[in-house]
C-alpha positions, 0 to 999 in steps of 0.5 A: 431791204433791197440791194440795187444799182441803176444804170450801173451805178450804186448811187441809186438815190439820184434816180428815185424820190420816195414818200409813204404814198408814192415814189418818183423815178426816171422813166428810163429805168427798166421795169424789172428794177421798178418792180423790185422797188415797188415790192420793197417800198409798197407805194405807187410808182410814178415815172417822170421824163427828163430829156437832158439827164438821168438824175432825178431826185436832187430836183425834187422835194417830197413828202406824202402831202406834196411835191415841189420840183424845180423849173428844169423839167420840161412842160409836158413832163410837169403836166404828166406829173401833176396829173398823176399826183392829183390822182393821189390827192397830193399837192404840187407846185413848180418853183423857180429858184437859184439852187436847182438841186433843191433836194440836196438842200432840204431834208423832209419827212411827214412831220417836218423839214430841215432846210439849208440856211442858204435857201430864201425865206420865201422858198421855205414858206412854199415848202411849208404850205405845200408839204404841210410841215414846219420848216427849220434852218440847219446844217449837217457838219456845218455844211449846207446840203442837208438833203444829200448828207442824210436820209430820213422816213417817219421812224428814223434817219441816217446821217453823215458821221460828220454831223454835229451834236447840236444839229443832230438834236435839232433835226431829231426834234423837228422831224420827230425821229432818231438819227443814226450815223453811218456812210453808204456805198462803202464809205460814201458820207453823202447818205442820200446817194445810196439809200432810198426809204419810206416807213415800208422799206429801204433800198440801198446801193449795191456797193454798201459794205456789210457794216453799213448794211448791218446798221441799216437793217438792225435800225429798220427792224427795231422800229 
């Protein structure tokens, strides 16, 4: 497990999107920190270039099979990302959608995807085709931003303690994982802000408490 701050922030999940084949990161993150994340996650690092913001992850949905981004990316950045993903034999598409922070309303691993009920059926179809997974609509704590309130790999997931019993059961069934409830960064329920993970490792926000770190470590090491 790696504890980290990026750009002075413990909300590391804003700047990384990780899968079991690669992780995407904002190109302005210093090389030393990218090397640390690479060592922890053990997959290919891919930089992306956004001109007007350092935030990266909310605009991306990804698993090992594919990547979907919203139209906020500059054309040259899209071309560069597409070329890098092609080398890894990863599907790639750009969607023009009302909800540009697509990563906040879709929760995905290599086995399935949970989408917010507000996501149009046409976009859910694209997600299914590009990422090669079944897509099912649900909420977490009756909130629509499922991608913000949980973080998952193919072994387990961490969700906000606000999750309801029926939501938890559905998400576990679709993603074929066990969900554990916790906060990050000392009490933050937006779990994906403070956790970046794949099947190989976990990067956590530096502000996470001892209790939060113990749960993450115990779960990861037990699976």
